[in-house]
N, CA, C and O atoms as CSV, one atom per row, in Angstrom:
chain,resi,resn,atom,element,x,y,z
A,1,MET,N,N,-14.522,-15.140,10.660
A,1,MET,CA,C,-13.098,-14.676,9.919
A,1,MET,C,C,-12.531,-13.411,10.608
A,1,MET,O,O,-11.363,-13.118,10.865
A,2,PHE,N,N,-13.689,-12.741,10.835
A,2,PHE,CA,C,-13.454,-11.108,10.923
A,2,PHE,C,C,-14.699,-10.586,11.505
A,2,PHE,O,O,-15.826,-11.082,11.508
A,3,GLU,N,N,-14.261,-9.479,11.998
A,3,GLU,CA,C,-15.305,-8.369,12.697
A,3,GLU,C,C,-15.100,-7.317,12.592
A,3,GLU,O,O,-14.066,-7.030,11.988
A,4,VAL,N,N,-15.885,-6.302,13.069
A,4,VAL,CA,C,-15.638,-4.962,12.869
A,4,VAL,C,C,-15.805,-4.737,14.591
A,4,VAL,O,O,-16.728,-5.097,15.322
A,5,GLN,N,N,-14.346,-3.888,14.972
A,5,GLN,CA,C,-13.870,-3.590,16.355
A,5,GLN,C,C,-13.784,-2.267,16.230
A,5,GLN,O,O,-13.870,-1.781,15.101
A,6,ASN,N,N,-13.568,-1.295,17.559
A,6,ASN,CA,C,-12.822,0.023,17.715
A,6,ASN,C,C,-11.343,-0.376,17.358
A,6,ASN,O,O,-10.734,-1.428,17.551
A,7,SER,N,N,-10.906,0.997,16.684
A,7,SER,CA,C,-9.830,0.999,16.224
A,7,SER,C,C,-8.929,2.246,16.394
A,7,SER,O,O,-9.173,3.376,15.971
A,8,THR,N,N,-7.605,1.747,17.243
A,8,THR,CA,C,-6.682,2.756,17.568
A,8,THR,C,C,-6.064,3.605,16.219
A,8,THR,O,O,-5.396,4.628,16.362
A,9,LEU,N,N,-6.365,3.067,15.007
A,9,LEU,CA,C,-5.536,3.403,13.620
A,9,LEU,C,C,-6.437,4.588,13.358
A,9,LEU,O,O,-5.987,5.667,12.974
A,10,SER,N,N,-7.594,4.385,13.553
A,10,SER,CA,C,-8.569,5.727,12.749
A,10,SER,C,C,-8.828,6.966,13.465
A,10,SER,O,O,-8.789,6.871,14.692
A,11,ASP,N,N,-9.084,8.100,12.973
A,11,ASP,CA,C,-9.194,9.021,13.967
A,11,ASP,C,C,-10.730,10.042,13.665
A,11,ASP,O,O,-11.085,11.169,14.010
A,12,GLY,N,N,-11.320,8.961,12.862
A,12,GLY,CA,C,-12.612,9.668,12.053
A,12,GLY,C,C,-13.719,9.386,13.379
A,12,GLY,O,O,-13.522,8.896,14.491
A,13,LYS,N,N,-14.871,9.890,12.772
A,13,LYS,CA,C,-16.109,9.683,14.030
A,13,LYS,C,C,-16.022,8.832,14.750
A,13,LYS,O,O,-15.781,8.813,15.957
A,14,PHE,N,N,-16.285,7.791,13.787
A,14,PHE,CA,C,-16.644,5.896,14.292
A,14,PHE,C,C,-15.257,5.125,14.667
A,14,PHE,O,O,-15.617,4.150,15.326
A,15,ASN,N,N,-14.209,5.118,14.581
A,15,ASN,CA,C,-12.917,4.895,14.795
A,15,ASN,C,C,-13.172,3.224,14.570
A,15,ASN,O,O,-12.955,2.520,15.556
A,16,ARG,N,N,-13.500,2.742,13.662
A,16,ARG,CA,C,-13.494,1.358,13.287
A,16,ARG,C,C,-12.906,0.713,12.361
A,16,ARG,O,O,-12.856,1.135,11.206
A,17,GLY,N,N,-12.350,-0.465,12.771
A,17,GLY,CA,C,-11.638,-1.024,11.572
A,17,GLY,C,C,-12.337,-2.740,11.801
A,17,GLY,O,O,-13.254,-3.173,12.498
A,18,VAL,N,N,-11.472,-3.313,10.931
A,18,VAL,CA,C,-11.481,-5.225,10.361
A,18,VAL,C,C,-10.864,-5.875,11.372
A,18,VAL,O,O,-9.656,-5.643,11.313
A,19,PHE,N,N,-11.078,-6.413,12.055
A,19,PHE,CA,C,-9.942,-7.114,12.832
A,19,PHE,C,C,-10.303,-9.197,12.603
A,19,PHE,O,O,-11.386,-9.781,12.634
A,20,ALA,N,N,-9.170,-9.654,12.437
A,20,ALA,CA,C,-9.388,-11.212,12.900
A,20,ALA,C,C,-10.045,-11.850,13.797
A,20,ALA,O,O,-9.806,-11.527,14.961
A,21,THR,N,N,-10.887,-12.750,13.590
A,21,THR,CA,C,-11.548,-13.276,14.721
A,21,THR,C,C,-10.571,-15.201,14.758
A,21,THR,O,O,-10.761,-16.091,15.586
A,22,LYS,N,N,-9.590,-15.220,13.534
A,22,LYS,CA,C,-9.076,-16.480,13.496
A,22,LYS,C,C,-7.934,-16.421,13.008
A,22,LYS,O,O,-7.819,-15.435,12.280
A,23,ASP,N,N,-6.829,-17.175,13.099
A,23,ASP,CA,C,-5.715,-16.921,12.015
A,23,ASP,C,C,-5.974,-16.973,10.371
A,23,ASP,O,O,-6.294,-18.071,9.916
A,24,ILE,N,N,-5.898,-16.266,9.795
A,24,ILE,CA,C,-6.191,-16.222,8.414
A,24,ILE,C,C,-4.541,-16.377,7.810
A,24,ILE,O,O,-3.567,-15.654,8.019
A,25,PRO,N,N,-4.672,-17.547,7.036
A,25,PRO,CA,C,-3.246,-17.893,6.395
A,25,PRO,C,C,-3.085,-16.961,4.836
A,25,PRO,O,O,-3.970,-16.569,4.075
A,26,LYS,N,N,-1.956,-16.852,4.774
A,26,LYS,CA,C,-1.578,-16.114,3.689
A,26,LYS,C,C,-2.291,-16.395,1.949
A,26,LYS,O,O,-2.202,-17.576,1.612
A,27,GLY,N,N,-2.786,-15.693,1.152
A,27,GLY,CA,C,-3.439,-15.724,0.217
A,27,GLY,C,C,-5.265,-15.979,0.225
A,27,GLY,O,O,-6.075,-16.061,-0.698
A,28,THR,N,N,-5.407,-16.047,1.675
A,28,THR,CA,C,-6.629,-16.362,1.413
A,28,THR,C,C,-8.100,-15.484,1.342
A,28,THR,O,O,-8.347,-14.941,2.419
A,29,LEU,N,N,-8.676,-15.348,0.738
A,29,LEU,CA,C,-9.747,-14.499,0.094
A,29,LEU,C,C,-10.650,-14.351,1.679
A,29,LEU,O,O,-11.312,-15.231,2.229
A,30,ILE,N,N,-10.380,-12.798,2.190
A,30,ILE,CA,C,-10.836,-12.700,3.311
A,30,ILE,C,C,-12.552,-12.061,2.975
A,30,ILE,O,O,-13.517,-12.486,3.611
A,31,HIS,N,N,-12.661,-11.132,2.019
A,31,HIS,CA,C,-14.334,-10.678,1.836
A,31,HIS,C,C,-14.119,-10.117,-0.120
A,31,HIS,O,O,-13.224,-9.638,-0.815
A,32,GLU,N,N,-15.269,-10.475,-0.260
A,32,GLU,CA,C,-15.887,-10.126,-1.471
A,32,GLU,C,C,-16.605,-8.855,-1.236
A,32,GLU,O,O,-17.686,-9.074,-0.688
A,33,ALA,N,N,-16.337,-7.351,-1.506
A,33,ALA,CA,C,-17.226,-6.277,-1.411
A,33,ALA,C,C,-17.950,-5.939,-2.558
A,33,ALA,O,O,-17.189,-5.467,-3.402
A,34,PRO,N,N,-19.217,-5.992,-2.965
A,34,PRO,CA,C,-19.658,-5.681,-3.711
A,34,PRO,C,C,-19.622,-4.010,-4.302
A,34,PRO,O,O,-19.940,-3.355,-3.310
A,35,VAL,N,N,-19.409,-3.154,-5.324
A,35,VAL,CA,C,-19.232,-2.015,-5.458
A,35,VAL,C,C,-20.692,-1.156,-6.316
A,35,VAL,O,O,-21.629,-1.650,-6.945
A,36,ILE,N,N,-20.407,0.084,-6.043
A,36,ILE,CA,C,-21.829,0.464,-7.075
A,36,ILE,C,C,-20.833,1.683,-7.737
A,36,ILE,O,O,-20.463,2.777,-7.311
A,37,PRO,N,N,-20.575,0.882,-9.076
A,37,PRO,CA,C,-19.708,2.177,-10.163
A,37,PRO,C,C,-20.391,3.338,-10.706
A,37,PRO,O,O,-21.356,2.909,-11.338
A,38,TYR,N,N,-20.356,4.404,-10.750
A,38,TYR,CA,C,-20.728,5.602,-11.747
A,38,TYR,C,C,-19.770,6.228,-12.603
A,38,TYR,O,O,-18.682,5.652,-12.633
A,39,PRO,N,N,-19.866,7.094,-13.197
A,39,PRO,CA,C,-19.185,7.740,-14.070
A,39,PRO,C,C,-18.713,8.768,-13.630
A,39,PRO,O,O,-19.462,9.434,-12.915
A,40,ASN,N,N,-17.165,9.337,-13.909
A,40,ASN,CA,C,-16.496,10.142,-12.709
A,40,ASN,C,C,-17.142,11.682,-12.804
A,40,ASN,O,O,-17.049,12.516,-11.903
A,41,ASP,N,N,-17.829,11.887,-14.106
A,41,ASP,CA,C,-18.473,13.090,-14.203
A,41,ASP,C,C,-19.524,13.494,-12.964
A,41,ASP,O,O,-19.970,14.604,-12.675
A,42,GLN,N,N,-19.770,12.124,-12.303
A,42,GLN,CA,C,-21.241,12.267,-11.349
A,42,GLN,C,C,-20.445,12.124,-9.971
A,42,GLN,O,O,-21.024,11.962,-8.896
A,43,HIS,N,N,-19.216,12.192,-10.096
A,43,HIS,CA,C,-18.129,12.377,-8.615
A,43,HIS,C,C,-18.854,14.153,-8.139
A,43,HIS,O,O,-19.319,14.099,-7.001
A,44,LYS,N,N,-18.926,14.859,-8.458
A,44,LYS,CA,C,-19.016,16.092,-7.301
A,44,LYS,C,C,-20.437,16.098,-6.687
A,44,LYS,O,O,-20.723,16.946,-5.842
A,45,PHE,N,N,-21.233,15.274,-7.048
A,45,PHE,CA,C,-22.175,15.125,-6.072
A,45,PHE,C,C,-21.812,14.652,-5.390
A,45,PHE,O,O,-21.802,15.316,-4.354
A,46,ILE,N,N,-21.190,13.168,-5.234
A,46,ILE,CA,C,-20.501,12.517,-4.051
A,46,ILE,C,C,-19.785,13.240,-2.972
A,46,ILE,O,O,-20.079,13.154,-1.780
A,47,GLU,N,N,-18.709,14.047,-3.529
A,47,GLU,CA,C,-17.887,14.911,-2.860
A,47,GLU,C,C,-18.578,15.720,-1.961
A,47,GLU,O,O,-17.965,16.177,-0.996
A,48,ARG,N,N,-19.560,15.925,-2.098
A,48,ARG,CA,C,-20.703,17.037,-0.605
A,48,ARG,C,C,-20.802,15.679,0.198
A,48,ARG,O,O,-21.324,15.940,1.282
A,49,THR,N,N,-20.599,14.743,0.128
A,49,THR,CA,C,-21.027,13.575,1.029
A,49,THR,C,C,-19.866,12.945,1.933
A,49,THR,O,O,-18.680,13.159,1.681
A,50,ILE,N,N,-20.365,12.020,3.185
A,50,ILE,CA,C,-19.261,11.500,4.073
A,50,ILE,C,C,-19.067,10.142,2.723
A,50,ILE,O,O,-18.056,9.440,2.767
A,51,LEU,N,N,-19.683,10.009,2.073
A,51,LEU,CA,C,-19.070,8.908,0.997
A,51,LEU,C,C,-18.324,9.111,0.516
A,51,LEU,O,O,-17.821,8.078,0.074
A,52,ASP,N,N,-17.595,10.313,0.147
A,52,ASP,CA,C,-16.403,10.872,-0.565
A,52,ASP,C,C,-14.964,9.983,-0.007
A,52,ASP,O,O,-13.935,9.587,-0.556
A,53,ASP,N,N,-15.405,9.936,1.083
A,53,ASP,CA,C,-14.225,9.241,2.152
A,53,ASP,C,C,-14.285,7.497,1.654
A,53,ASP,O,O,-13.352,6.741,1.926
A,54,TYR,N,N,-15.480,7.050,0.927
A,54,TYR,CA,C,-15.653,5.909,1.077
A,54,TYR,C,C,-15.448,4.957,-0.558
A,54,TYR,O,O,-15.770,3.780,-0.719
A,55,VAL,N,N,-14.855,5.841,-1.568
A,55,VAL,CA,C,-14.870,5.552,-2.966
A,55,VAL,C,C,-13.357,5.340,-3.056
A,55,VAL,O,O,-12.403,5.747,-2.393
A,56,PHE,N,N,-13.530,4.359,-4.387
A,56,PHE,CA,C,-11.937,4.277,-5.043
A,56,PHE,C,C,-12.330,4.411,-6.474
A,56,PHE,O,O,-13.474,4.313,-6.918
A,57,GLU,N,N,-11.160,4.665,-7.186
A,57,GLU,CA,C,-11.307,4.425,-8.349
A,57,GLU,C,C,-11.618,3.176,-9.231
A,57,GLU,O,O,-11.267,2.054,-8.866
A,58,TYR,N,N,-12.246,3.381,-10.333
A,58,TYR,CA,C,-12.942,1.841,-10.558
A,58,TYR,C,C,-12.794,1.832,-12.348
A,58,TYR,O,O,-13.772,2.039,-13.067
A,59,GLY,N,N,-11.535,1.581,-12.840
A,59,GLY,CA,C,-11.494,1.561,-14.144
A,59,GLY,C,C,-10.727,2.976,-14.433
A,59,GLY,O,O,-9.973,3.470,-13.594
A,60,ILE,N,N,-11.067,3.755,-16.068
A,60,ILE,CA,C,-10.528,4.854,-16.154
A,60,ILE,C,C,-11.330,5.837,-15.906
A,60,ILE,O,O,-11.144,6.872,-15.266
A,61,ASN,N,N,-12.343,5.395,-16.520
A,61,ASN,CA,C,-13.824,6.462,-16.297
A,61,ASN,C,C,-14.568,6.402,-14.942
A,61,ASN,O,O,-15.266,7.397,-14.744
A,62,HIS,N,N,-14.580,5.746,-14.252
A,62,HIS,CA,C,-15.278,5.618,-13.250
A,62,HIS,C,C,-14.881,5.436,-11.809
A,62,HIS,O,O,-13.831,4.811,-11.658
A,63,THR,N,N,-15.497,5.851,-10.707
A,63,THR,CA,C,-15.722,5.526,-9.274
A,63,THR,C,C,-16.529,4.551,-9.099
A,63,THR,O,O,-17.432,4.097,-9.802
A,64,ALA,N,N,-15.916,4.127,-7.583
A,64,ALA,CA,C,-16.804,2.952,-7.020
A,64,ALA,C,C,-16.936,2.908,-5.440
A,64,ALA,O,O,-16.117,2.531,-4.602
A,65,VAL,N,N,-18.306,3.445,-5.284
A,65,VAL,CA,C,-18.899,3.084,-3.612
A,65,VAL,C,C,-18.357,1.408,-3.048
A,65,VAL,O,O,-18.987,0.391,-3.336
A,66,VAL,N,N,-17.472,1.412,-2.467
A,66,VAL,CA,C,-17.175,0.233,-1.754
A,66,VAL,C,C,-18.070,-0.246,-1.048
A,66,VAL,O,O,-18.257,0.630,-0.203
A,67,LEU,N,N,-19.041,-1.421,-0.751
A,67,LEU,CA,C,-20.013,-1.644,0.150
A,67,LEU,C,C,-19.760,-2.909,1.269
A,67,LEU,O,O,-18.554,-3.153,1.235
A,68,GLY,N,N,-20.182,-3.462,1.872
A,68,GLY,CA,C,-20.170,-4.522,2.674
A,68,GLY,C,C,-18.979,-4.040,3.535
A,68,GLY,O,O,-19.113,-2.861,3.865
A,69,TYR,N,N,-17.968,-4.568,3.940
A,69,TYR,CA,C,-17.073,-4.032,4.937
A,69,TYR,C,C,-15.979,-3.646,4.529
A,69,TYR,O,O,-15.097,-3.281,5.307
A,70,GLY,N,N,-15.780,-3.661,2.685
A,70,GLY,CA,C,-14.703,-3.179,1.999
A,70,GLY,C,C,-14.579,-1.634,2.594
A,70,GLY,O,O,-13.420,-1.221,2.562
A,71,MET,N,N,-15.464,-0.787,3.082
A,71,MET,CA,C,-15.593,0.207,3.618
A,71,MET,C,C,-14.530,0.673,5.024
A,71,MET,O,O,-14.020,1.675,5.525
A,72,LEU,N,N,-14.607,-0.547,5.189
A,72,LEU,CA,C,-14.048,-0.226,6.628
A,72,LEU,C,C,-12.892,-0.628,7.398
A,72,LEU,O,O,-12.679,-0.530,8.607
A,73,PHE,N,N,-11.904,-1.291,6.082
A,73,PHE,CA,C,-10.782,-1.598,6.095
A,73,PHE,C,C,-9.520,-0.245,6.150
A,73,PHE,O,O,-9.241,0.464,5.184
A,74,ASN,N,N,-8.879,-0.142,7.574
A,74,ASN,CA,C,-8.010,0.958,7.603
A,74,ASN,C,C,-6.691,0.585,6.722
A,74,ASN,O,O,-6.355,-0.463,6.170
A,75,HIS,N,N,-6.041,1.952,6.823
A,75,HIS,CA,C,-4.805,2.014,5.786
A,75,HIS,C,C,-3.684,1.813,6.876
A,75,HIS,O,O,-3.610,1.959,8.097
A,76,SER,N,N,-2.705,1.341,5.689
A,76,SER,CA,C,-1.338,0.949,6.403
A,76,SER,C,C,-0.183,0.859,5.276
A,76,SER,O,O,-0.436,-0.008,4.439
A,77,TYR,N,N,0.852,1.455,5.092
A,77,TYR,CA,C,2.234,1.576,4.472
A,77,TYR,C,C,2.480,0.191,4.344
A,77,TYR,O,O,2.654,-0.235,3.202
A,78,THR,N,N,2.540,-0.763,5.503
A,78,THR,CA,C,2.720,-2.093,5.795
A,78,THR,C,C,1.558,-2.962,6.096
A,78,THR,O,O,1.373,-3.511,7.182
A,79,PRO,N,N,0.633,-3.064,4.848
A,79,PRO,CA,C,-0.681,-3.844,5.193
A,79,PRO,C,C,-0.298,-5.497,5.169
A,79,PRO,O,O,0.596,-6.105,4.580
A,80,ASN,N,N,-1.183,-5.863,5.910
A,80,ASN,CA,C,-1.444,-7.310,5.780
A,80,ASN,C,C,-2.051,-7.565,5.139
A,80,ASN,O,O,-1.669,-8.723,4.970
A,81,ALA,N,N,-3.083,-7.404,4.306
A,81,ALA,CA,C,-4.150,-7.575,2.835
A,81,ALA,C,C,-4.319,-6.932,1.906
A,81,ALA,O,O,-4.384,-5.725,2.139
A,82,THR,N,N,-4.407,-7.183,1.063
A,82,THR,CA,C,-4.506,-6.393,-0.026
A,82,THR,C,C,-5.662,-6.599,-0.888
A,82,THR,O,O,-6.575,-7.143,-0.268
A,83,TYR,N,N,-6.001,-6.290,-2.401
A,83,TYR,CA,C,-7.533,-6.332,-2.626
A,83,TYR,C,C,-7.048,-6.225,-4.519
A,83,TYR,O,O,-6.142,-5.580,-5.046
A,84,ASP,N,N,-8.011,-7.076,-5.088
A,84,ASP,CA,C,-8.221,-6.861,-6.355
A,84,ASP,C,C,-9.548,-6.231,-7.012
A,84,ASP,O,O,-10.517,-6.039,-6.278
A,85,ILE,N,N,-9.587,-6.042,-7.809
A,85,ILE,CA,C,-10.925,-5.269,-8.341
A,85,ILE,C,C,-11.398,-6.540,-9.798
A,85,ILE,O,O,-10.776,-6.804,-10.828
A,86,SER,N,N,-12.517,-6.990,-9.355
A,86,SER,CA,C,-12.821,-7.941,-10.220
A,86,SER,C,C,-14.203,-7.181,-10.990
A,86,SER,O,O,-15.335,-7.202,-10.508
A,87,PHE,N,N,-13.776,-6.432,-12.456
A,87,PHE,CA,C,-14.931,-5.741,-13.207
A,87,PHE,C,C,-15.798,-6.345,-13.592
A,87,PHE,O,O,-16.819,-5.709,-13.856
A,88,THR,N,N,-15.801,-8.012,-13.826
A,88,THR,CA,C,-16.994,-9.057,-14.470
A,88,THR,C,C,-17.928,-9.132,-12.911
A,88,THR,O,O,-19.140,-8.941,-12.807
A,89,LYS,N,N,-17.134,-9.404,-11.994
A,89,LYS,CA,C,-17.959,-9.450,-10.864
A,89,LYS,C,C,-18.560,-8.377,-10.311
A,89,LYS,O,O,-19.613,-8.513,-9.688
A,90,HIS,N,N,-17.947,-7.142,-10.476
A,90,HIS,CA,C,-18.134,-5.866,-9.522
A,90,HIS,C,C,-17.982,-5.737,-7.967
A,90,HIS,O,O,-18.701,-5.147,-7.160
A,91,THR,N,N,-16.995,-6.363,-7.810
A,91,THR,CA,C,-16.699,-6.396,-6.653
A,91,THR,C,C,-14.853,-6.192,-6.485
A,91,THR,O,O,-13.991,-6.341,-7.351
A,92,PHE,N,N,-14.726,-5.851,-5.203
A,92,PHE,CA,C,-13.242,-5.566,-4.538
A,92,PHE,C,C,-12.896,-6.637,-3.603
A,92,PHE,O,O,-13.305,-6.558,-2.445
A,93,ASP,N,N,-12.030,-7.846,-4.067
A,93,ASP,CA,C,-11.938,-8.803,-3.396
A,93,ASP,C,C,-10.685,-8.707,-2.815
A,93,ASP,O,O,-9.739,-8.563,-3.589
A,94,TYR,N,N,-10.401,-8.769,-1.271
A,94,TYR,CA,C,-9.843,-8.544,-0.510
A,94,TYR,C,C,-9.219,-10.251,0.269
A,94,TYR,O,O,-9.766,-11.281,0.663
A,95,TYR,N,N,-7.846,-9.751,0.169
A,95,TYR,CA,C,-6.876,-11.194,0.552
A,95,TYR,C,C,-5.683,-10.900,1.671
A,95,TYR,O,O,-5.313,-9.769,1.989
A,96,ALA,N,N,-5.237,-11.952,2.122
A,96,ALA,CA,C,-4.122,-11.583,3.223
A,96,ALA,C,C,-3.117,-11.685,2.092
A,96,ALA,O,O,-3.175,-12.512,1.183
A,97,TYR,N,N,-2.112,-10.672,2.264
A,97,TYR,CA,C,-1.328,-9.982,2.075
A,97,TYR,C,C,0.074,-11.227,2.322
A,97,TYR,O,O,0.770,-11.905,1.566
A,98,THR,N,N,-0.046,-11.007,3.981
A,98,THR,CA,C,0.324,-12.181,5.132
A,98,THR,C,C,-0.156,-12.671,5.673
A,98,THR,O,O,-1.374,-12.542,5.793
A,99,GLY,N,N,0.605,-13.571,6.348
A,99,GLY,CA,C,-0.379,-14.153,7.357
A,99,GLY,C,C,-1.197,-13.541,8.520
A,99,GLY,O,O,-0.492,-12.940,9.330
A,100,ILE,N,N,-2.543,-13.556,8.793
A,100,ILE,CA,C,-3.128,-12.687,9.873
A,100,ILE,C,C,-3.201,-13.326,11.210
A,100,ILE,O,O,-3.576,-14.495,11.117
A,101,LYS,N,N,-3.002,-13.002,12.218
A,101,LYS,CA,C,-2.813,-13.572,13.376
A,101,LYS,C,C,-4.425,-13.057,14.406
A,101,LYS,O,O,-4.632,-11.876,14.685
A,102,VAL,N,N,-5.110,-13.868,14.709
A,102,VAL,CA,C,-6.578,-13.624,15.512
A,102,VAL,C,C,-6.122,-12.460,16.292
A,102,VAL,O,O,-5.088,-12.333,16.948
A,103,GLY,N,N,-7.009,-11.702,16.111
A,103,GLY,CA,C,-7.048,-10.156,17.005
A,103,GLY,C,C,-6.340,-8.914,16.169
A,103,GLY,O,O,-6.740,-7.752,16.237
A,104,GLU,N,N,-5.165,-9.381,15.329
A,104,GLU,CA,C,-4.915,-8.257,14.378
A,104,GLU,C,C,-6.005,-7.654,13.654
A,104,GLU,O,O,-7.022,-8.222,13.258
A,105,GLU,N,N,-5.657,-6.329,13.511
A,105,GLU,CA,C,-6.338,-5.461,12.560
A,105,GLU,C,C,-5.930,-5.758,10.521
A,105,GLU,O,O,-4.905,-5.612,9.856
A,106,ILE,N,N,-7.122,-6.138,10.238
A,106,ILE,CA,C,-6.807,-6.346,8.572
A,106,ILE,C,C,-6.853,-4.954,8.316
A,106,ILE,O,O,-7.711,-4.166,8.712
A,107,LEU,N,N,-5.410,-4.611,7.308
A,107,LEU,CA,C,-4.774,-3.302,6.730
A,107,LEU,C,C,-4.243,-3.376,5.343
A,107,LEU,O,O,-3.304,-4.052,4.922
A,108,ILE,N,N,-5.100,-2.470,4.653
A,108,ILE,CA,C,-4.737,-2.376,3.160
A,108,ILE,C,C,-4.066,-0.761,3.015
A,108,ILE,O,O,-4.194,0.304,3.619
A,109,ASN,N,N,-3.240,-1.301,1.773
A,109,ASN,CA,C,-2.223,0.042,1.332
A,109,ASN,C,C,-3.802,0.852,0.698
A,109,ASN,O,O,-4.572,0.212,-0.019
A,110,TYR,N,N,-4.068,2.237,1.084
A,110,TYR,CA,C,-5.240,2.792,-0.222
A,110,TYR,C,C,-4.586,3.088,-1.446
A,110,TYR,O,O,-5.152,3.256,-2.526
A,111,ASN,N,N,-3.497,3.138,-1.251
A,111,ASN,CA,C,-3.006,3.242,-2.605
A,111,ASN,C,C,-3.245,2.275,-3.965
A,111,ASN,O,O,-3.056,2.498,-5.161
A,112,GLY,N,N,-3.760,1.065,-3.215
A,112,GLY,CA,C,-3.849,-0.123,-4.630
A,112,GLY,C,C,-2.645,-0.914,-4.512
A,112,GLY,O,O,-2.900,-2.099,-4.299
A,113,ASP,N,N,-1.267,-0.605,-4.590
A,113,ASP,CA,C,-0.148,-1.465,-4.439
A,113,ASP,C,C,0.561,-1.400,-2.807
A,113,ASP,O,O,0.891,-0.442,-2.108
A,114,VAL,N,N,0.601,-2.489,-2.645
A,114,VAL,CA,C,1.344,-3.120,-1.293
A,114,VAL,C,C,2.333,-2.127,-0.698
A,114,VAL,O,O,2.311,-1.633,0.430
A,115,ASP,N,N,3.375,-1.896,-1.876
A,115,ASP,CA,C,4.461,-1.019,-1.964
A,115,ASP,C,C,4.142,0.390,-2.103
A,115,ASP,O,O,4.962,1.155,-1.596
A,116,ASN,N,N,3.157,0.893,-2.662
A,116,ASN,CA,C,3.183,2.160,-3.061
A,116,ASN,C,C,3.317,3.107,-1.656
A,116,ASN,O,O,2.551,2.964,-0.703
A,117,GLU,N,N,4.250,3.946,-1.686
A,117,GLU,CA,C,3.953,4.857,-0.444
A,117,GLU,C,C,4.126,6.278,-0.722
A,117,GLU,O,O,4.996,6.994,-0.226
A,118,ASP,N,N,3.163,6.654,-1.615
A,118,ASP,CA,C,2.781,7.485,-2.061
A,118,ASP,C,C,1.780,8.472,-1.061
A,118,ASP,O,O,0.908,7.912,-0.396
A,119,PRO,N,N,1.938,9.895,-0.992
A,119,PRO,CA,C,1.039,10.252,0.313
A,119,PRO,C,C,-0.316,9.860,-0.095
A,119,PRO,O,O,-0.503,9.520,-1.263
A,120,LEU,N,N,-1.118,9.872,0.614
A,120,LEU,CA,C,-2.882,9.644,0.190
A,120,LEU,C,C,-3.595,10.922,-0.076
A,120,LEU,O,O,-3.385,12.087,0.262
A,121,TRP,N,N,-4.344,10.435,-0.663
A,121,TRP,CA,C,-5.101,12.259,-1.579
A,121,TRP,C,C,-5.501,12.838,-0.507
A,121,TRP,O,O,-5.416,14.061,-0.612
A,122,PHE,N,N,-6.024,12.376,0.787
A,122,PHE,CA,C,-6.610,13.054,1.446
A,122,PHE,C,C,-5.303,13.784,2.639
A,122,PHE,O,O,-5.423,14.592,3.560
A,123,ASN,N,N,-4.524,13.307,2.276
A,123,ASN,CA,C,-3.106,14.007,3.298
A,123,ASN,C,C,-2.303,14.965,2.258
A,123,ASN,O,O,-1.355,15.682,2.574
A,124,LYS,N,N,-2.907,14.831,0.849
A,124,LYS,CA,C,-2.256,15.941,0.271
A,124,LYS,C,C,-2.077,17.410,0.528
A,124,LYS,O,O,-2.879,17.869,1.342
A,125,ASP,N,N,-1.184,18.275,0.004
A,125,ASP,CA,C,-1.532,19.568,0.027
A,125,ASP,C,C,-1.855,19.928,-1.044
A,125,ASP,O,O,-1.029,19.816,-1.949
A,126,PHE,N,N,-3.668,20.698,-1.432
A,126,PHE,CA,C,-4.187,20.908,-2.564
A,126,PHE,C,C,-4.296,22.369,-2.778
A,126,PHE,O,O,-5.056,22.868,-1.948
A,127,PRO,N,N,-3.740,23.314,-3.702
A,127,PRO,CA,C,-3.334,24.622,-3.743
A,127,PRO,C,C,-5.304,25.206,-3.483
A,127,PRO,O,O,-6.338,24.626,-3.813
A,128,ASP,N,N,-5.108,26.417,-2.841
A,128,ASP,CA,C,-6.840,26.937,-2.528
A,128,ASP,C,C,-6.982,27.693,-4.071
A,128,ASP,O,O,-6.037,27.608,-4.856
A,129,LYS,N,N,-8.057,28.332,-4.392
A,129,LYS,CA,C,-8.820,28.589,-5.427
A,129,LYS,C,C,-7.270,30.075,-6.006
A,129,LYS,O,O,-7.057,30.402,-7.173
A,130,ASP,N,N,-6.589,30.573,-4.895
A,130,ASP,CA,C,-5.876,31.490,-5.477
A,130,ASP,C,C,-4.449,30.652,-5.514
A,130,ASP,O,O,-3.527,31.285,-4.999
A,131,GLY,N,N,-4.233,29.857,-5.825
A,131,GLY,CA,C,-3.137,29.178,-6.130
A,131,GLY,C,C,-2.191,28.373,-4.960
A,131,GLY,O,O,-1.453,27.416,-5.194
A,132,GLU,N,N,-2.413,29.016,-3.647
A,132,GLU,CA,C,-1.787,28.497,-2.628
A,132,GLU,C,C,-2.059,27.418,-1.903
A,132,GLU,O,O,-3.023,26.696,-2.159
A,133,LYS,N,N,-1.337,27.228,-1.045
A,133,LYS,CA,C,-0.914,25.531,-0.234
A,133,LYS,C,C,-1.936,26.090,1.077
A,133,LYS,O,O,-2.119,25.378,2.064
């Protein structure tokens, strides 16, 4: 249903994305990605690693490392896929939000809701230790 290919949207070291290998109808479950949840007070250890770029909020007091192909879906403010969190299965379940054509990159909104246009956390200006941006 999908495969990893080079993406023109990603400017990271590996430039990867997830692409449809066949037409995927709207509403289709694309992937169930298992997660490794951990308490937020342990995040300071993850922040020092590359894994910090691949974690999601997971409930009120936890964060989760998303495994499988879940780490490789790129962001769009006009996504063709969305995800639900299953706390009972400990998975992020990715679904086609629109029909996805063969060859299209499968994109999610990193903010969670497909219509959320808030700046992404890694694009926000954060004050430095002196309070300046």
